[in-house]
C-alpha positions in Angstrom: 59.1 -6.9 -76.3 57.6 -10.3 -77.1 59.5 -12.9 -74.9 59.6 -16.3 -73.7 59.7 -17.3 -70.2 62.4 -19.4 -69.0 60.2 -22.1 -68.4 59.0 -22.0 -71.7 62.7 -22.1 -73.1 63.4 -25.1 -70.7 60.0 -26.8 -72.3 61.3 -26.1 -75.9 65.0 -27.4 -74.7 63.2 -30.6 -73.0 61.2 -31.4 -76.3 63.9 -30.7 -79.0 66.0 -33.2 -76.5 63.1 -35.8 -76.6 62.6 -35.4 -80.2 66.3 -35.5 -81.4 67.1 -39.2 -81.0 64.2 -41.4 -82.6 65.5 -44.4 -80.9 65.4 -43.1 -77.5 62.6 -44.7 -75.4 62.6 -41.9 -72.4 64.5 -39.6 -70.8 64.5 -38.6 -66.9 64.1 -35.1 -65.5 67.6 -35.5 -64.2 69.2 -36.4 -67.4 67.4 -33.7 -69.4 68.4 -31.2 -66.4 72.2 -32.2 -66.3 72.4 -31.9 -70.2 71.6 -28.4 -70.4 72.4 -27.2 -66.8 69.0 -26.5 -65.6 67.9 -26.9 -61.9 66.3 -30.4 -61.6 63.3 -29.1 -59.8 62.4 -26.3 -62.2 62.9 -29.1 -65.1 60.5 -31.7 -63.1 57.7 -29.0 -63.0 58.2 -28.0 -66.6 57.8 -31.7 -67.6 55.0 -32.3 -65.2 53.1 -29.6 -66.8 53.9 -30.9 -70.1 52.3 -34.1 -69.1 49.5 -32.6 -67.7 48.9 -30.8 -70.8 49.2 -34.1 -73.0 52.5 -33.0 -74.9 54.4 -35.4 -73.0 54.0 -39.0 -71.2 55.6 -40.3 -68.4 56.7 -43.9 -67.4 57.5 -45.2 -63.9 60.4 -47.7 -63.2 63.9 -48.6 -63.6 63.8 -47.3 -67.7 61.1 -44.7 -66.9 61.0 -41.3 -67.8 59.2 -38.7 -70.2 59.1 -39.2 -74.0 56.6 -37.1 -76.7 52.8 -38.0 -76.6 52.8 -37.9 -80.5 55.5 -37.5 -83.3 57.4 -34.2 -83.3 55.6 -33.1 -86.3 52.4 -33.2 -84.8 53.5 -30.7 -81.8 53.5 -27.2 -82.3 55.8 -24.9 -80.6 52.3 -22.8 -79.8 51.1 -25.8 -78.0 54.3 -25.8 -76.0 54.0 -22.0 -75.1 50.3 -22.4 -74.3 51.3 -25.3 -72.4 53.4 -23.5 -69.7 52.7 -19.8 -70.3 48.7 -20.1 -71.3 47.4 -18.3 -74.4 49.9 -15.9 -76.4 49.0 -12.3 -75.3 50.6 -8.9 -76.1 48.7 -6.5 -73.7 47.1 -6.7 -70.9 43.4 -6.0 -72.4 43.9 -9.2 -74.2 42.4 -10.7 -70.9 38.9 -10.4 -71.1 38.5 -9.3 -67.4 41.1 -6.8 -67.6 40.0 -3.3 -68.8 42.3 -0.3 -68.5 41.5 3.5 -68.4 42.5 3.9 -72.0 40.0 0.7 -73.3 37.3 3.0 -74.8 39.7 5.4 -76.4 42.4 2.7 -77.4 43.4 2.9 -81.2 46.0 0.2 -81.3 44.1 -2.7 -79.3 42.8 -4.2 -82.3 45.8 -4.0 -84.5 47.7 -5.3 -81.7 45.3 -8.3 -81.5 45.4 -8.9 -85.0 49.4 -9.2 -84.9 49.2 -11.6 -82.1 47.0 -13.7 -83.9 49.4 -13.7 -86.7 52.0 -14.8 -84.6 50.1 -17.2 -83.0 49.4 -18.8 -86.4 53.0 -18.8 -87.4 53.9 -20.2 -84.1 50.9 -23.2 -84.6 52.5 -24.0 -88.2 56.1 -24.3 -86.6 56.6 -28.0 -85.5 59.1 -29.5 -82.7 60.6 -31.2 -85.8 61.7 -27.7 -87.2 63.3 -26.9 -84.2 65.2 -30.4 -83.9 66.3 -29.8 -87.7 68.4 -26.9 -86.3 71.7 -28.2 -85.1 73.5 -27.7 -81.8 75.1 -25.3 -81.1 72.7 -22.6 -82.1 73.1 -21.7 -85.6 73.3 -17.8 -86.5 69.8 -16.2 -86.9 70.0 -16.7 -90.7 69.8 -20.2 -90.7 67.3 -20.3 -88.2 64.8 -18.3 -90.6 65.3 -21.2 -93.0 62.0 -23.1 -92.4 58.6 -21.2 -94.1 57.0 -20.9 -90.8 60.0 -19.0 -89.4 60.7 -16.8 -92.3 56.9 -15.9 -92.0 57.9 -14.8 -88.4 60.7 -12.8 -89.2 58.7 -10.9 -91.6 56.2 -9.9 -89.1 
C-alpha cells in the first residue's frame, strides 16, 4: 500500500495552512500545531526540515515564524514528500544498494518502477495551491479528484 508518513501528513497540513491566507506574514510552529492538534515538538521538526530543504523560510523575533519560500503554485506535493521522507519508493529494490534474493528473477521490478515514476509525475504536477483549493473539512473523495492531476492519480 502506498501510504504517506505522519510527518508528511503534518508537512502538507502546515504547507496548506501557510498557503491558505495570502495576507498572513508568518505562522509559528505552536500556532500550526495547536490548530491541528499536532505535538509541538513534532511540528517544529517537520517545519525545520522544510526550511532546510528550501520549501519554507523562517523568521526570528516577535513577529517571526514560518512562511512559504515560494508561491503555492511553485511548490509541488512531490517536493514536500521528498523533503520529509526522501524519494518515493514502492519496493526495497528501488534503493541502489539493496538487492533481494529474487533480484535476478524478479518479473515485477521494472513494471513497479514505471508505476512509481507515473505516480511521482502526477505528484510533481499537483501543487500546494491544489491542496489549498480543497475546502476544510475534507471534501468527499469525489471532490478531491476534481483537479486534472488528482484525476490522473485516481486513474492509476
